[in-house]
mmCIF file of the N, C-alpha and C atoms, coordinates in Angstrom:
data_MODEL
# 
_entry.id   MODEL 
# 
loop_
_atom_site.group_PDB 
_atom_site.id 
_atom_site.type_symbol 
_atom_site.label_atom_id 
_atom_site.label_alt_id 
_atom_site.label_comp_id 
_atom_site.label_asym_id 
_atom_site.label_entity_id 
_atom_site.label_seq_id 
_atom_site.pdbx_PDB_ins_code 
_atom_site.Cartn_x 
_atom_site.Cartn_y 
_atom_site.Cartn_z 
_atom_site.occupancy 
_atom_site.B_iso_or_equiv 
_atom_site.pdbx_formal_charge 
_atom_site.auth_seq_id 
_atom_site.auth_comp_id 
_atom_site.auth_asym_id 
_atom_site.auth_atom_id 
_atom_site.pdbx_PDB_model_num 
ATOM 1   N N  . MET A 1 1  ? -38.025 4.566  42.918 1.00 0.00 ? 1  MET A N  1 
ATOM 2   C CA . MET A 1 1  ? -37.069 3.971  42.033 1.00 0.00 ? 1  MET A CA 1 
ATOM 3   C C  . MET A 1 1  ? -36.258 5.545  42.470 1.00 0.00 ? 1  MET A C  1 
ATOM 4   N N  . CYS A 1 2  ? -34.724 5.112  42.692 1.00 0.00 ? 2  CYS A N  1 
ATOM 5   C CA . CYS A 1 2  ? -34.300 6.005  42.796 1.00 0.00 ? 2  CYS A CA 1 
ATOM 6   C C  . CYS A 1 2  ? -33.263 6.660  41.604 1.00 0.00 ? 2  CYS A C  1 
ATOM 7   N N  . LEU A 1 3  ? -32.934 7.267  41.233 1.00 0.00 ? 3  LEU A N  1 
ATOM 8   C CA . LEU A 1 3  ? -31.635 8.040  40.465 1.00 0.00 ? 3  LEU A CA 1 
ATOM 9   C C  . LEU A 1 3  ? -31.094 8.675  40.539 1.00 0.00 ? 3  LEU A C  1 
ATOM 10  N N  . GLY A 1 4  ? -29.711 7.704  39.737 1.00 0.00 ? 4  GLY A N  1 
ATOM 11  C CA . GLY A 1 4  ? -28.176 9.031  40.135 1.00 0.00 ? 4  GLY A CA 1 
ATOM 12  C C  . GLY A 1 4  ? -28.307 9.361  38.228 1.00 0.00 ? 4  GLY A C  1 
ATOM 13  N N  . VAL A 1 5  ? -27.948 11.089 38.657 1.00 0.00 ? 5  VAL A N  1 
ATOM 14  C CA . VAL A 1 5  ? -27.468 12.003 37.228 1.00 0.00 ? 5  VAL A CA 1 
ATOM 15  C C  . VAL A 1 5  ? -25.940 12.569 37.069 1.00 0.00 ? 5  VAL A C  1 
ATOM 16  N N  . PRO A 1 6  ? -25.857 12.035 35.588 1.00 0.00 ? 6  PRO A N  1 
ATOM 17  C CA . PRO A 1 6  ? -24.577 13.125 35.631 1.00 0.00 ? 6  PRO A CA 1 
ATOM 18  C C  . PRO A 1 6  ? -24.540 14.291 35.788 1.00 0.00 ? 6  PRO A C  1 
ATOM 19  N N  . MET A 1 7  ? -23.362 14.806 36.913 1.00 0.00 ? 7  MET A N  1 
ATOM 20  C CA . MET A 1 7  ? -23.595 16.334 36.594 1.00 0.00 ? 7  MET A CA 1 
ATOM 21  C C  . MET A 1 7  ? -22.174 16.774 36.777 1.00 0.00 ? 7  MET A C  1 
ATOM 22  N N  . ARG A 1 8  ? -21.310 18.048 35.978 1.00 0.00 ? 8  ARG A N  1 
ATOM 23  C CA . ARG A 1 8  ? -20.246 18.502 36.205 1.00 0.00 ? 8  ARG A CA 1 
ATOM 24  C C  . ARG A 1 8  ? -20.175 19.159 36.930 1.00 0.00 ? 8  ARG A C  1 
ATOM 25  N N  . VAL A 1 9  ? -18.975 18.915 37.881 1.00 0.00 ? 9  VAL A N  1 
ATOM 26  C CA . VAL A 1 9  ? -18.093 19.392 38.838 1.00 0.00 ? 9  VAL A CA 1 
ATOM 27  C C  . VAL A 1 9  ? -17.656 21.248 38.574 1.00 0.00 ? 9  VAL A C  1 
ATOM 28  N N  . ILE A 1 10 ? -18.430 22.382 38.864 1.00 0.00 ? 10 ILE A N  1 
ATOM 29  C CA . ILE A 1 10 ? -18.046 22.959 39.065 1.00 0.00 ? 10 ILE A CA 1 
ATOM 30  C C  . ILE A 1 10 ? -17.233 23.691 40.706 1.00 0.00 ? 10 ILE A C  1 
ATOM 31  N N  . GLU A 1 11 ? -17.777 23.402 41.512 1.00 0.00 ? 11 GLU A N  1 
ATOM 32  C CA . GLU A 1 11 ? -16.592 23.565 42.081 1.00 0.00 ? 11 GLU A CA 1 
ATOM 33  C C  . GLU A 1 11 ? -16.643 22.951 43.643 1.00 0.00 ? 11 GLU A C  1 
ATOM 34  N N  . ARG A 1 12 ? -15.116 22.609 44.246 1.00 0.00 ? 12 ARG A N  1 
ATOM 35  C CA . ARG A 1 12 ? -14.662 21.610 44.819 1.00 0.00 ? 12 ARG A CA 1 
ATOM 36  C C  . ARG A 1 12 ? -14.152 22.449 45.886 1.00 0.00 ? 12 ARG A C  1 
ATOM 37  N N  . GLU A 1 13 ? -14.519 22.075 47.455 1.00 0.00 ? 13 GLU A N  1 
ATOM 38  C CA . GLU A 1 13 ? -13.900 22.260 48.740 1.00 0.00 ? 13 GLU A CA 1 
ATOM 39  C C  . GLU A 1 13 ? -13.825 21.449 49.441 1.00 0.00 ? 13 GLU A C  1 
ATOM 40  N N  . GLY A 1 14 ? -12.439 21.054 48.845 1.00 0.00 ? 14 GLY A N  1 
ATOM 41  C CA . GLY A 1 14 ? -12.577 20.110 50.709 1.00 0.00 ? 14 GLY A CA 1 
ATOM 42  C C  . GLY A 1 14 ? -13.154 18.525 49.959 1.00 0.00 ? 14 GLY A C  1 
ATOM 43  N N  . THR A 1 15 ? -13.896 18.128 51.643 1.00 0.00 ? 15 THR A N  1 
ATOM 44  C CA . THR A 1 15 ? -15.288 17.104 50.060 1.00 0.00 ? 15 THR A CA 1 
ATOM 45  C C  . THR A 1 15 ? -16.202 17.424 49.618 1.00 0.00 ? 15 THR A C  1 
ATOM 46  N N  . ASN A 1 16 ? -16.876 19.191 49.990 1.00 0.00 ? 16 ASN A N  1 
ATOM 47  C CA . ASN A 1 16 ? -17.933 19.248 49.135 1.00 0.00 ? 16 ASN A CA 1 
ATOM 48  C C  . ASN A 1 16 ? -17.630 20.281 48.295 1.00 0.00 ? 16 ASN A C  1 
ATOM 49  N N  . GLY A 1 17 ? -18.666 20.731 47.320 1.00 0.00 ? 17 GLY A N  1 
ATOM 50  C CA . GLY A 1 17 ? -18.618 21.527 46.240 1.00 0.00 ? 17 GLY A CA 1 
ATOM 51  C C  . GLY A 1 17 ? -20.349 21.604 45.419 1.00 0.00 ? 17 GLY A C  1 
ATOM 52  N N  . LEU A 1 18 ? -19.936 21.514 44.442 1.00 0.00 ? 18 LEU A N  1 
ATOM 53  C CA . LEU A 1 18 ? -21.115 21.994 43.321 1.00 0.00 ? 18 LEU A CA 1 
ATOM 54  C C  . LEU A 1 18 ? -20.706 21.903 42.517 1.00 0.00 ? 18 LEU A C  1 
ATOM 55  N N  . VAL A 1 19 ? -22.226 20.967 41.753 1.00 0.00 ? 19 VAL A N  1 
ATOM 56  C CA . VAL A 1 19 ? -22.008 20.185 40.370 1.00 0.00 ? 19 VAL A CA 1 
ATOM 57  C C  . VAL A 1 19 ? -23.694 21.142 40.147 1.00 0.00 ? 19 VAL A C  1 
ATOM 58  N N  . GLU A 1 20 ? -23.392 21.554 38.241 1.00 0.00 ? 20 GLU A N  1 
ATOM 59  C CA . GLU A 1 20 ? -24.375 21.474 37.742 1.00 0.00 ? 20 GLU A CA 1 
ATOM 60  C C  . GLU A 1 20 ? -24.986 20.776 36.383 1.00 0.00 ? 20 GLU A C  1 
ATOM 61  N N  . LEU A 1 21 ? -25.854 20.922 36.389 1.00 0.00 ? 21 LEU A N  1 
ATOM 62  C CA . LEU A 1 21 ? -26.586 20.721 34.901 1.00 0.00 ? 21 LEU A CA 1 
ATOM 63  C C  . LEU A 1 21 ? -28.725 20.883 34.906 1.00 0.00 ? 21 LEU A C  1 
ATOM 64  N N  . GLY A 1 22 ? -27.240 21.658 33.732 1.00 0.00 ? 22 GLY A N  1 
ATOM 65  C CA . GLY A 1 22 ? -28.818 22.212 32.811 1.00 0.00 ? 22 GLY A CA 1 
ATOM 66  C C  . GLY A 1 22 ? -28.961 23.971 33.251 1.00 0.00 ? 22 GLY A C  1 
ATOM 67  N N  . GLY A 1 23 ? -27.881 24.025 34.254 1.00 0.00 ? 23 GLY A N  1 
ATOM 68  C CA . GLY A 1 23 ? -27.508 25.493 34.681 1.00 0.00 ? 23 GLY A CA 1 
ATOM 69  C C  . GLY A 1 23 ? -27.975 25.753 36.000 1.00 0.00 ? 23 GLY A C  1 
ATOM 70  N N  . VAL A 1 24 ? -28.740 24.656 36.755 1.00 0.00 ? 24 VAL A N  1 
ATOM 71  C CA . VAL A 1 24 ? -29.009 24.503 37.439 1.00 0.00 ? 24 VAL A CA 1 
ATOM 72  C C  . VAL A 1 24 ? -27.624 23.902 38.687 1.00 0.00 ? 24 VAL A C  1 
ATOM 73  N N  . LYS A 1 25 ? -27.798 24.311 39.672 1.00 0.00 ? 25 LYS A N  1 
ATOM 74  C CA . LYS A 1 25 ? -26.049 24.241 40.849 1.00 0.00 ? 25 LYS A CA 1 
ATOM 75  C C  . LYS A 1 25 ? -26.920 23.883 41.753 1.00 0.00 ? 25 LYS A C  1 
ATOM 76  N N  . TYR A 1 26 ? -26.292 22.210 42.650 1.00 0.00 ? 26 TYR A N  1 
ATOM 77  C CA . TYR A 1 26 ? -26.897 21.542 43.185 1.00 0.00 ? 26 TYR A CA 1 
ATOM 78  C C  . TYR A 1 26 ? -25.324 21.258 44.925 1.00 0.00 ? 26 TYR A C  1 
ATOM 79  N N  . GLU A 1 27 ? -25.555 21.019 45.552 1.00 0.00 ? 27 GLU A N  1 
ATOM 80  C CA . GLU A 1 27 ? -24.277 20.766 46.589 1.00 0.00 ? 27 GLU A CA 1 
ATOM 81  C C  . GLU A 1 27 ? -24.561 19.265 46.161 1.00 0.00 ? 27 GLU A C  1 
ATOM 82  N N  . ALA A 1 28 ? -23.184 19.223 46.778 1.00 0.00 ? 28 ALA A N  1 
ATOM 83  C CA . ALA A 1 28 ? -22.347 17.752 46.269 1.00 0.00 ? 28 ALA A CA 1 
ATOM 84  C C  . ALA A 1 28 ? -21.843 17.532 47.749 1.00 0.00 ? 28 ALA A C  1 
ATOM 85  N N  . GLY A 1 29 ? -21.463 16.112 48.098 1.00 0.00 ? 29 GLY A N  1 
ATOM 86  C CA . GLY A 1 29 ? -20.574 16.032 48.772 1.00 0.00 ? 29 GLY A CA 1 
ATOM 87  C C  . GLY A 1 29 ? -19.573 14.751 47.718 1.00 0.00 ? 29 GLY A C  1 
ATOM 88  N N  . PHE A 1 30 ? -18.134 14.997 48.571 1.00 0.00 ? 30 PHE A N  1 
ATOM 89  C CA . PHE A 1 30 ? -17.174 14.071 47.106 1.00 0.00 ? 30 PHE A CA 1 
ATOM 90  C C  . PHE A 1 30 ? -16.880 13.017 47.814 1.00 0.00 ? 30 PHE A C  1 
ATOM 91  N N  . GLN A 1 31 ? -17.270 12.931 48.857 1.00 0.00 ? 31 GLN A N  1 
ATOM 92  C CA . GLN A 1 31 ? -16.461 11.962 50.286 1.00 0.00 ? 31 GLN A CA 1 
ATOM 93  C C  . GLN A 1 31 ? -16.358 10.306 49.254 1.00 0.00 ? 31 GLN A C  1 
ATOM 94  N N  . LEU A 1 32 ? -16.983 9.568  48.378 1.00 0.00 ? 32 LEU A N  1 
ATOM 95  C CA . LEU A 1 32 ? -17.724 8.477  48.301 1.00 0.00 ? 32 LEU A CA 1 
ATOM 96  C C  . LEU A 1 32 ? -16.865 7.896  47.323 1.00 0.00 ? 32 LEU A C  1 
ATOM 97  N N  . VAL A 1 33 ? -15.528 8.399  46.784 1.00 0.00 ? 33 VAL A N  1 
ATOM 98  C CA . VAL A 1 33 ? -15.623 8.982  45.227 1.00 0.00 ? 33 VAL A CA 1 
ATOM 99  C C  . VAL A 1 33 ? -14.040 9.524  45.161 1.00 0.00 ? 33 VAL A C  1 
ATOM 100 N N  . ASP A 1 34 ? -13.031 9.165  44.989 1.00 0.00 ? 34 ASP A N  1 
ATOM 101 C CA . ASP A 1 34 ? -11.710 9.938  45.017 1.00 0.00 ? 34 ASP A CA 1 
ATOM 102 C C  . ASP A 1 34 ? -11.045 10.756 44.002 1.00 0.00 ? 34 ASP A C  1 
ATOM 103 N N  . ASP A 1 35 ? -10.848 11.628 44.636 1.00 0.00 ? 35 ASP A N  1 
ATOM 104 C CA . ASP A 1 35 ? -9.677  12.458 43.628 1.00 0.00 ? 35 ASP A CA 1 
ATOM 105 C C  . ASP A 1 35 ? -10.813 12.944 42.549 1.00 0.00 ? 35 ASP A C  1 
ATOM 106 N N  . VAL A 1 36 ? -12.250 13.797 42.598 1.00 0.00 ? 36 VAL A N  1 
ATOM 107 C CA . VAL A 1 36 ? -12.674 14.376 42.263 1.00 0.00 ? 36 VAL A CA 1 
ATOM 108 C C  . VAL A 1 36 ? -12.370 15.831 41.437 1.00 0.00 ? 36 VAL A C  1 
ATOM 109 N N  . LYS A 1 37 ? -12.209 16.294 40.853 1.00 0.00 ? 37 LYS A N  1 
ATOM 110 C CA . LYS A 1 37 ? -11.305 17.704 39.791 1.00 0.00 ? 37 LYS A CA 1 
ATOM 111 C C  . LYS A 1 37 ? -13.255 18.258 39.121 1.00 0.00 ? 37 LYS A C  1 
ATOM 112 N N  . VAL A 1 38 ? -12.577 19.585 39.304 1.00 0.00 ? 38 VAL A N  1 
ATOM 113 C CA . VAL A 1 38 ? -13.349 20.601 38.501 1.00 0.00 ? 38 VAL A CA 1 
ATOM 114 C C  . VAL A 1 38 ? -13.465 20.367 37.363 1.00 0.00 ? 38 VAL A C  1 
ATOM 115 N N  . GLY A 1 39 ? -15.041 20.217 36.702 1.00 0.00 ? 39 GLY A N  1 
ATOM 116 C CA . GLY A 1 39 ? -14.647 19.958 35.078 1.00 0.00 ? 39 GLY A CA 1 
ATOM 117 C C  . GLY A 1 39 ? -15.358 18.284 34.713 1.00 0.00 ? 39 GLY A C  1 
ATOM 118 N N  . GLU A 1 40 ? -15.089 17.699 36.223 1.00 0.00 ? 40 GLU A N  1 
ATOM 119 C CA . GLU A 1 40 ? -14.882 16.128 35.898 1.00 0.00 ? 40 GLU A CA 1 
ATOM 120 C C  . GLU A 1 40 ? -16.950 16.112 35.929 1.00 0.00 ? 40 GLU A C  1 
ATOM 121 N N  . TYR A 1 41 ? -17.374 14.622 35.192 1.00 0.00 ? 41 TYR A N  1 
ATOM 122 C CA . TYR A 1 41 ? -18.272 14.832 35.983 1.00 0.00 ? 41 TYR A CA 1 
ATOM 123 C C  . TYR A 1 41 ? -18.864 13.228 36.283 1.00 0.00 ? 41 TYR A C  1 
ATOM 124 N N  . VAL A 1 42 ? -19.625 13.679 37.553 1.00 0.00 ? 42 VAL A N  1 
ATOM 125 C CA . VAL A 1 42 ? -20.533 13.077 38.490 1.00 0.00 ? 42 VAL A CA 1 
ATOM 126 C C  . VAL A 1 42 ? -21.656 12.671 38.385 1.00 0.00 ? 42 VAL A C  1 
ATOM 127 N N  . ILE A 1 43 ? -21.534 10.910 39.075 1.00 0.00 ? 43 ILE A N  1 
ATOM 128 C CA . ILE A 1 43 ? -23.188 10.566 39.372 1.00 0.00 ? 43 ILE A CA 1 
ATOM 129 C C  . ILE A 1 43 ? -23.529 11.411 40.677 1.00 0.00 ? 43 ILE A C  1 
ATOM 130 N N  . LEU A 1 44 ? -24.822 11.737 40.850 1.00 0.00 ? 44 LEU A N  1 
ATOM 131 C CA . LEU A 1 44 ? -25.099 12.049 42.015 1.00 0.00 ? 44 LEU A CA 1 
ATOM 132 C C  . LEU A 1 44 ? -26.347 11.844 42.520 1.00 0.00 ? 44 LEU A C  1 
ATOM 133 N N  . HIS A 1 45 ? -26.301 11.452 43.816 1.00 0.00 ? 45 HIS A N  1 
ATOM 134 C CA . HIS A 1 45 ? -27.371 10.297 44.130 1.00 0.00 ? 45 HIS A CA 1 
ATOM 135 C C  . HIS A 1 45 ? -28.019 10.982 45.549 1.00 0.00 ? 45 HIS A C  1 
ATOM 136 N N  . ALA A 1 46 ? -29.108 11.175 45.828 1.00 0.00 ? 46 ALA A N  1 
ATOM 137 C CA . ALA A 1 46 ? -29.414 11.698 47.640 1.00 0.00 ? 46 ALA A CA 1 
ATOM 138 C C  . ALA A 1 46 ? -28.361 13.021 48.034 1.00 0.00 ? 46 ALA A C  1 
ATOM 139 N N  . GLY A 1 47 ? -27.360 14.133 47.008 1.00 0.00 ? 47 GLY A N  1 
ATOM 140 C CA . GLY A 1 47 ? -26.516 14.974 47.629 1.00 0.00 ? 47 GLY A CA 1 
ATOM 141 C C  . GLY A 1 47 ? -25.104 14.450 47.422 1.00 0.00 ? 47 GLY A C  1 
ATOM 142 N N  . PHE A 1 48 ? -25.009 13.081 46.858 1.00 0.00 ? 48 PHE A N  1 
ATOM 143 C CA . PHE A 1 48 ? -23.746 12.518 47.007 1.00 0.00 ? 48 PHE A CA 1 
ATOM 144 C C  . PHE A 1 48 ? -22.602 12.252 45.828 1.00 0.00 ? 48 PHE A C  1 
ATOM 145 N N  . ALA A 1 49 ? -21.985 12.584 44.989 1.00 0.00 ? 49 ALA A N  1 
ATOM 146 C CA . ALA A 1 49 ? -21.276 11.659 44.050 1.00 0.00 ? 49 ALA A CA 1 
ATOM 147 C C  . ALA A 1 49 ? -20.825 10.418 44.344 1.00 0.00 ? 49 ALA A C  1 
ATOM 148 N N  . ILE A 1 50 ? -21.200 9.445  43.293 1.00 0.00 ? 50 ILE A N  1 
ATOM 149 C CA . ILE A 1 50 ? -21.298 7.891  43.752 1.00 0.00 ? 50 ILE A CA 1 
ATOM 150 C C  . ILE A 1 50 ? -20.430 7.672  42.932 1.00 0.00 ? 50 ILE A C  1 
ATOM 151 N N  . GLN A 1 51 ? -20.007 7.880  41.892 1.00 0.00 ? 51 GLN A N  1 
ATOM 152 C CA . GLN A 1 51 ? -19.397 7.644  40.632 1.00 0.00 ? 51 GLN A CA 1 
ATOM 153 C C  . GLN A 1 51 ? -18.577 8.668  39.591 1.00 0.00 ? 51 GLN A C  1 
ATOM 154 N N  . LYS A 1 52 ? -17.299 8.452  38.872 1.00 0.00 ? 52 LYS A N  1 
ATOM 155 C CA . LYS A 1 52 ? -17.237 9.173  38.089 1.00 0.00 ? 52 LYS A CA 1 
ATOM 156 C C  . LYS A 1 52 ? -17.408 8.795  36.901 1.00 0.00 ? 52 LYS A C  1 
ATOM 157 N N  . LEU A 1 53 ? -17.734 9.528  36.086 1.00 0.00 ? 53 LEU A N  1 
ATOM 158 C CA . LEU A 1 53 ? -17.867 9.123  34.305 1.00 0.00 ? 53 LEU A CA 1 
ATOM 159 C C  . LEU A 1 53 ? -17.022 10.247 33.158 1.00 0.00 ? 53 LEU A C  1 
ATOM 160 N N  . ASP A 1 54 ? -16.627 9.133  31.957 1.00 0.00 ? 54 ASP A N  1 
ATOM 161 C CA . ASP A 1 54 ? -16.010 10.757 31.201 1.00 0.00 ? 54 ASP A CA 1 
ATOM 162 C C  . ASP A 1 54 ? -17.160 11.455 31.112 1.00 0.00 ? 54 ASP A C  1 
ATOM 163 N N  . GLU A 1 55 ? -16.590 12.346 30.046 1.00 0.00 ? 55 GLU A N  1 
ATOM 164 C CA . GLU A 1 55 ? -17.317 13.081 29.106 1.00 0.00 ? 55 GLU A CA 1 
ATOM 165 C C  . GLU A 1 55 ? -18.253 12.723 28.347 1.00 0.00 ? 55 GLU A C  1 
ATOM 166 N N  . LYS A 1 56 ? -17.809 11.772 28.269 1.00 0.00 ? 56 LYS A N  1 
ATOM 167 C CA . LYS A 1 56 ? -18.958 10.971 26.225 1.00 0.00 ? 56 LYS A CA 1 
ATOM 168 C C  . LYS A 1 56 ? -20.200 10.209 27.443 1.00 0.00 ? 56 LYS A C  1 
ATOM 169 N N  . GLU A 1 57 ? -19.821 9.728  28.051 1.00 0.00 ? 57 GLU A N  1 
ATOM 170 C CA . GLU A 1 57 ? -20.745 8.747  28.741 1.00 0.00 ? 57 GLU A CA 1 
ATOM 171 C C  . GLU A 1 57 ? -21.525 9.015  29.632 1.00 0.00 ? 57 GLU A C  1 
ATOM 172 N N  . ALA A 1 58 ? -20.874 10.900 29.971 1.00 0.00 ? 58 ALA A N  1 
ATOM 173 C CA . ALA A 1 58 ? -22.085 11.249 30.517 1.00 0.00 ? 58 ALA A CA 1 
ATOM 174 C C  . ALA A 1 58 ? -23.355 12.000 29.910 1.00 0.00 ? 58 ALA A C  1 
ATOM 175 N N  . GLN A 1 59 ? -22.679 12.562 28.666 1.00 0.00 ? 59 GLN A N  1 
ATOM 176 C CA . GLN A 1 59 ? -23.349 13.103 27.483 1.00 0.00 ? 59 GLN A CA 1 
ATOM 177 C C  . GLN A 1 59 ? -24.388 11.935 26.822 1.00 0.00 ? 59 GLN A C  1 
ATOM 178 N N  . GLU A 1 60 ? -24.125 10.896 26.668 1.00 0.00 ? 60 GLU A N  1 
ATOM 179 C CA . GLU A 1 60 ? -25.367 9.810  26.432 1.00 0.00 ? 60 GLU A CA 1 
ATOM 180 C C  . GLU A 1 60 ? -26.093 9.305  27.191 1.00 0.00 ? 60 GLU A C  1 
ATOM 181 N N  . THR A 1 61 ? -25.231 8.787  28.572 1.00 0.00 ? 61 THR A N  1 
ATOM 182 C CA . THR A 1 61 ? -26.397 9.477  29.489 1.00 0.00 ? 61 THR A CA 1 
ATOM 183 C C  . THR A 1 61 ? -28.069 10.664 29.767 1.00 0.00 ? 61 THR A C  1 
ATOM 184 N N  . LEU A 1 62 ? -27.175 11.503 29.267 1.00 0.00 ? 62 LEU A N  1 
ATOM 185 C CA . LEU A 1 62 ? -27.916 13.133 29.441 1.00 0.00 ? 62 LEU A CA 1 
ATOM 186 C C  . LEU A 1 62 ? -29.272 13.114 28.482 1.00 0.00 ? 62 LEU A C  1 
ATOM 187 N N  . SER A 1 63 ? -28.286 12.414 26.748 1.00 0.00 ? 63 SER A N  1 
ATOM 188 C CA . SER A 1 63 ? -28.972 12.301 25.965 1.00 0.00 ? 63 SER A CA 1 
ATOM 189 C C  . SER A 1 63 ? -31.096 11.969 26.529 1.00 0.00 ? 63 SER A C  1 
ATOM 190 N N  . LEU A 1 64 ? -30.005 9.859  26.467 1.00 0.00 ? 64 LEU A N  1 
ATOM 191 C CA . LEU A 1 64 ? -31.323 8.825  27.072 1.00 0.00 ? 64 LEU A CA 1 
ATOM 192 C C  . LEU A 1 64 ? -32.382 9.641  28.212 1.00 0.00 ? 64 LEU A C  1 
ATOM 193 N N  . LEU A 1 65 ? -31.547 10.463 28.659 1.00 0.00 ? 65 LEU A N  1 
ATOM 194 C CA . LEU A 1 65 ? -32.817 10.913 29.998 1.00 0.00 ? 65 LEU A CA 1 
ATOM 195 C C  . LEU A 1 65 ? -33.697 11.627 29.388 1.00 0.00 ? 65 LEU A C  1 
ATOM 196 N N  . ARG A 1 66 ? -32.947 12.545 28.859 1.00 0.00 ? 66 ARG A N  1 
ATOM 197 C CA . ARG A 1 66 ? -34.196 13.521 28.141 1.00 0.00 ? 66 ARG A CA 1 
ATOM 198 C C  . ARG A 1 66 ? -34.804 13.153 27.094 1.00 0.00 ? 66 ARG A C  1 
ATOM 199 N N  . GLU A 1 67 ? -34.169 12.045 26.239 1.00 0.00 ? 67 GLU A N  1 
ATOM 200 C CA . GLU A 1 67 ? -35.326 10.857 25.208 1.00 0.00 ? 67 GLU A CA 1 
ATOM 201 C C  . GLU A 1 67 ? -36.792 10.390 26.337 1.00 0.00 ? 67 GLU A C  1 
ATOM 202 N N  . VAL A 1 68 ? -35.842 10.150 26.614 1.00 0.00 ? 68 VAL A N  1 
ATOM 203 C CA . VAL A 1 68 ? -37.859 9.344  28.435 1.00 0.00 ? 68 VAL A CA 1 
ATOM 204 C C  . VAL A 1 68 ? -37.878 10.577 29.082 1.00 0.00 ? 68 VAL A C  1 
ATOM 205 N N  . PHE A 1 69 ? -37.786 11.603 29.085 1.00 0.00 ? 69 PHE A N  1 
ATOM 206 C CA . PHE A 1 69 ? -38.523 12.553 29.555 1.00 0.00 ? 69 PHE A CA 1 
ATOM 207 C C  . PHE A 1 69 ? -39.365 13.117 29.061 1.00 0.00 ? 69 PHE A C  1 
ATOM 208 N N  . GLU A 1 70 ? -38.938 13.419 27.204 1.00 0.00 ? 70 GLU A N  1 
ATOM 209 C CA . GLU A 1 70 ? -39.454 14.087 26.402 1.00 0.00 ? 70 GLU A CA 1 
ATOM 210 C C  . GLU A 1 70 ? -40.952 12.899 25.909 1.00 0.00 ? 70 GLU A C  1 
ATOM 211 N N  . ASN A 1 71 ? -40.839 11.561 26.026 1.00 0.00 ? 71 ASN A N  1 
ATOM 212 C CA . ASN A 1 71 ? -41.314 10.682 25.566 1.00 0.00 ? 71 ASN A CA 1 
ATOM 213 C C  . ASN A 1 71 ? -42.368 10.246 26.356 1.00 0.00 ? 71 ASN A C  1 
ATOM 214 N N  . SER A 1 72 ? -42.723 10.783 28.067 1.00 0.00 ? 72 SER A N  1 
ATOM 215 C CA . SER A 1 72 ? -43.719 10.094 29.139 1.00 0.00 ? 72 SER A CA 1 
ATOM 216 C C  . SER A 1 72 ? -44.007 11.579 29.415 1.00 0.00 ? 72 SER A C  1 
ATOM 217 N N  . THR A 1 73 ? -44.201 13.067 27.949 1.00 0.00 ? 73 THR A N  1 
ATOM 218 C CA . THR A 1 73 ? -45.224 14.199 28.338 1.00 0.00 ? 73 THR A CA 1 
ATOM 219 C C  . THR A 1 73 ? -46.559 13.830 27.307 1.00 0.00 ? 73 THR A C  1 
# 
């Protein structure tokens, strides 16, 4: 199973940059999504942003993921 995770864009330089989740930073490619800006949320899959999300939708998804992981341990 593959999982795309909502992450906040914290840096952008050209088609690459950094995204963050829970204080952990990951490198990301933005080649697949148009006009990504610092501060926006994207779904990151295999190191690439594949979709933009608004903040509310990102927070709802992250809340559901936390709930799943907490209940699986």
